[in-house]
matplotlib code that plots the C-alpha trace (Angstrom):
import matplotlib.pyplot as plt

x = [-22.0, -19.0, -15.8, -12.5, -9.7, -6.6, -3.2, -1.7, 1.3, -0.7, -4.6, -3.8, -2.4, -5.5, -7.8, -5.4, -5.4, -9.3, -9.8, -7.0, -8.4, -12.0, -12.9, -16.7, -18.2, -14.9, -13.7, -10.9, -10.5, -8.7, -8.9, -11.2, -8.5, -7.8, -11.5, -11.3, -8.1, -9.2, -12.7, -14.5, -17.4, -17.0, -19.2, -18.5, -16.5, -15.0, -14.9, -12.0, -12.6, -10.5, -10.9, -7.2, -5.6, -2.8, -0.7, 3.2, 5.1, 8.9, 11.7, 14.4, 17.8, 21.1, 23.5, 22.8, 21.8, 23.5, 20.9, 20.2, 20.9, 17.8, 15.3, 14.3, 14.8, 13.4, 14.9, 13.2, 14.8, 13.6, 14.6, 14.3, 15.2, 16.4, 14.1, 14.0, 12.5, 12.7, 14.2, 11.9, 12.7, 16.2, 16.0, 13.7, 16.2, 18.8, 16.7, 15.2, 19.0, 19.8, 16.6, 15.9, 12.0, 10.1, 7.4, 6.3, 6.7, 5.0, 5.6, 4.6, 5.3, 8.6, 7.2, 10.7, 10.7, 6.9, 7.4, 10.3, 11.0, 12.1, 15.9, 16.1, 13.2, 10.3, 7.1, 6.3, 6.3, 5.6, 5.9, 9.1, 8.3, 10.1, 10.0, 9.7, 10.9, 10.9, 12.8, 13.5, 17.3, 19.1, 21.7, 24.2, 23.8, 26.1, 23.3, 21.5, 24.5, 25.3, 21.8, 21.8, 25.4, 23.8, 20.8, 23.1, 24.3, 20.8, 19.5, 19.4, 18.4, 18.9, 18.5, 18.3, 15.7, 16.8, 16.9, 15.0, 13.2, 10.2, 7.2, 6.3, 2.8, -0.3, -2.2]
y = [-7.6, -8.0, -8.6, -9.5, -9.0, -11.6, -11.1, -13.8, -14.3, -14.7, -15.1, -18.8, -19.2, -17.8, -20.1, -23.1, -22.3, -22.3, -25.3, -27.4, -26.3, -26.7, -23.2, -22.2, -18.9, -17.6, -16.4, -15.6, -12.8, -15.1, -16.5, -18.8, -21.2, -21.2, -21.9, -24.9, -26.2, -26.0, -27.0, -23.7, -22.0, -18.5, -16.0, -13.0, -11.7, -8.3, -7.0, -4.6, -1.3, 0.0, -2.1, -0.9, -2.2, -5.0, -6.9, -7.0, -9.9, -9.6, -11.9, -11.0, -12.0, -11.3, -11.0, -9.3, -11.8, -11.4, -10.1, -12.6, -12.1, -11.2, -10.3, -6.9, -5.7, -3.0, -1.4, 0.1, 3.1, 5.2, 8.5, 12.2, 15.6, 19.1, 21.3, 23.8, 24.9, 22.2, 19.6, 16.7, 18.0, 17.7, 14.4, 12.8, 14.5, 12.0, 9.0, 11.3, 12.2, 8.8, 7.5, 5.5, 4.7, 5.5, 3.2, 4.4, 7.6, 7.8, 10.1, 10.0, 12.0, 11.2, 9.7, 10.7, 14.4, 15.3, 18.9, 21.0, 24.2, 27.4, 28.6, 30.6, 28.8, 30.6, 29.2, 25.1, 25.0, 21.6, 17.9, 16.5, 13.5, 10.3, 9.0, 5.6, 5.3, 2.1, 2.3, -0.1, -0.8, -3.4, -2.0, -3.8, -1.4, 1.7, 4.1, 3.3, 3.5, 6.6, 8.4, 6.9, 8.6, 11.9, 11.4, 11.3, 14.7, 16.3, 13.8, 14.1, 10.3, 7.5, 3.5, 1.0, -1.4, -3.7, -4.7, -7.8, -9.5, -7.3, -8.7, -8.3, -10.0, -7.6, -7.4]
z = [38.6, 40.0, 37.8, 39.2, 36.7, 37.0, 35.3, 33.3, 31.2, 28.1, 26.8, 25.4, 29.1, 30.8, 28.8, 29.7, 33.4, 33.4, 31.6, 33.6, 36.9, 35.8, 36.8, 36.7, 36.4, 35.1, 31.5, 29.6, 26.8, 24.2, 20.7, 19.2, 18.6, 22.2, 23.2, 20.5, 22.0, 25.6, 25.3, 26.0, 24.9, 22.9, 24.8, 22.7, 19.9, 18.5, 22.0, 21.4, 21.7, 18.9, 15.6, 14.7, 17.7, 16.9, 19.0, 18.9, 19.9, 20.6, 20.9, 23.1, 22.9, 25.3, 22.5, 19.1, 16.3, 12.8, 10.2, 7.6, 3.8, 1.9, 5.2, 5.7, 9.0, 11.3, 14.1, 17.1, 19.2, 22.3, 22.6, 23.9, 22.6, 23.7, 23.6, 20.9, 17.7, 15.2, 17.3, 16.3, 12.4, 12.9, 15.0, 12.0, 9.3, 10.6, 8.8, 5.8, 4.8, 4.6, 3.0, 6.0, 5.8, 9.4, 10.1, 13.5, 15.6, 18.9, 21.5, 25.6, 28.2, 30.1, 33.8, 35.6, 34.0, 32.7, 33.1, 31.4, 32.9, 31.1, 31.4, 34.6, 36.7, 35.1, 34.2, 33.3, 29.7, 27.9, 29.0, 28.3, 25.7, 25.1, 21.2, 20.3, 16.7, 14.1, 11.0, 8.2, 8.4, 10.7, 13.1, 10.9, 8.2, 8.2, 7.1, 10.3, 12.4, 11.2, 11.6, 14.9, 15.7, 14.3, 16.4, 19.4, 18.9, 19.4, 21.8, 25.8, 25.8, 23.1, 23.2, 20.5, 22.0, 19.2, 15.2, 14.1, 10.8, 10.0, 9.0, 5.4, 5.4, 4.6, 7.7]

ax = plt.figure().add_subplot(projection="3d")
ax.plot(x, y, z, "-o")
ax.set_aspect("equal")
plt.show()
């Protein structure tokens, strides 16, 4: 059975496109609500292969927005670290020493420099990793600024991806 995949901006937009163009023999992976809005039939539900999978949406702004009083914030960063014993421990301790809670730490091999060489051009070592870290603080928080200043001392790359109001609702 032939299945062609088409990239679209979002799942509801895919359902809208199908409905607006009156396409037949075509389906979209979308919510039940999108099917109701666009008069479509739900063919199957629960098709994800990982029940714990969630989708995160980001709102982007060119200029930082000042944090609102009384609203909890999260900040997302990406960094890579110098090779060596305890380098990840040292990086994470920048937050722990300031009582800043980390809510996510993920690592991915770096695409532009996947393999690290031993000193003197010896045998290849492990992958070089890019770490994605979310922590509970705003960039306006002095503790967060100090943690990142300390992290900068040992990181080979550090980028603040953004600060945003934390979703404190329970999943």
